[in-house]
C-alpha positions, 0 to 999 in steps of 0.5 A: 031832769034825768041828768040832774037826778044822775048827778044826784045819785053819783054825789050821794054816793060818792058821800057815802062811800066816805061816810063810810070810809070815815067810820072804818079807818082808824087814821091818827089825828096827831103826828110827830117830826123826824129829826134823823129825817133826811140824812145830810146832803153831799159834801158843799151841797146846799138846798134852795127854794123847794118846791112840791114833793112827790112820791114815787111806787116804792115809797121814795120821796122827790124833792125838787130843788130851785137852786136859787143860793145866793152869791154868798152862798155860792163862794162856799156850797154848790146847789143841789140838784134840781130833782133828788130822790131820797128812800124812806130813811132818808139817804139820797139814792138818786138825783138829776136833772140840768140847771138850763133844762129844767122848768124855771122855778121848778115847783111840783112833780108827780110819778105816773104808774111807771115810775117816769116823773113829771115836772113843771116850774112857775117861771116857764111855760113847759112840763117834762116827762123824765124816766126814773134814771134821769133821761128826758122822755116828752117835753111839752112846750118850749122853755122860756116861752109862755101862753101871752101873745108874744110868748114873753112874760116878766113877774115883777117883785110884787107877782105882778106879771107883764102880759095877759095871758091867753088861757088856751094854749095846746102846745105849753102853759103859762107859769104852772104850778103844779102836776098830777098823774092819773095812774090808770091812763097817763094823762097829766092834770096840770094846775096852770096857774100863776098866769093862766087860770085852767086845769090842762089835761095832755096824754102821757105822750104830750098831747092836748086833750082838754081844759077848764077854769079861769079867772074868778071875778071878785063876786065869784070868788066869794061865792065860791063858784066853781072852776073860777080861780082867784090867783094861783092854782097852787096844787092839783092831786087825784083821788082814789074814787078818781076826782081832781083837787084843785088849790085855789090858794087865795080863795080860801079853798080846794075845788073838787071836779071830775076828770072832764072838769065838771064842779063838783064841790067846795072844800071850805079852809077858811081860816084867813082873813076876814075878807076875800081874796086873802092875799097869802092864801090858806091851800097851798098842798093837799094830800090823803090819808093812806087808807082806801077810802081817804077819810082825811084830807091833809092840807097845808096852810102857808099862811098860818104855817100849818098843816090842818087835817080834815075829815075829808066828807065835812071838810072839817079841821079837825086837828092841826100841826107845826108854826111859823118857826125855823126850830124843828117841827116849825115851818118857814114859807112852807109850799108844798105837801105828799103823803107816803104809803105808812102815814108819813107826811112831808113838808118842803118849804120855800122862800128862807125855809128851804128844807123838807120835813119828815112828820110821822103819825103817832100811834097807840 
């Protein structure tokens, strides 16, 4: 009974803090695309499918590129670097990464408090930590080896995988999608992700600490059972209050946990199919408004190629922007989202979209 009461008090004060912040914050609900961002890439470079972007302490934007350009494009162009750092004005200020060293199908990134960057790829079983100048500092796992009985897995065209996940490795992963860094102590939280169905936590040196999560049954998907995941844990981030937000993409929800893995609540984004699971899903990327209370959550809805602005307390969709298409301000396979300290939203596209766009708050 005492534990239940303590959890109730914690939840009450969390909601009270968020509600009070919503009253104080004057965050915009409208955004407009910046057609000048980013600046052109170096001569001959061309983007391929992009993963989740991330922001360093200076407001620079890291763009991760899978380099999977077509054979025709190789006749005239060179793949862009796997990791590219753009300043707030859109200039390419640094880049690094070797094709045969970085995670295969590079998919997510996150900076620590020292501006080192962690990256993962959803066709691999590793996580890597690079310095701000591109030096490889730490690697968890072995490239090309995943958390199955024989370390192997092949993803078919329909996204099915030919090996059963063990969901348990303390030395690696199975197709992780994203990573978030605890700014207080450097621990990393990996959304592991496409093969496994868990959040795996390691310290800054790569030592395993803990994990939670498993494959959801159909009944658990429909009920929104905490700690069970439908298909892909597509993104992960940590709030100012130290809570871990995980994208259960095909389950149409954000699952919120404390850092030890205790389930707090669901934030549903039920704009997808009438029945669950949704084959494409609605929660592909998430970020927060820059006010201290983070009164709004920005959700990238890949099914509808939109960004929704949610009230953090209620989960209500307050406004949205974007639409399917190839014109500026439209999205094609919108894959990942990040927010800079000024409240600008950056959306990266995978598939045939292959670009990143900046959306600026509209102020009176």
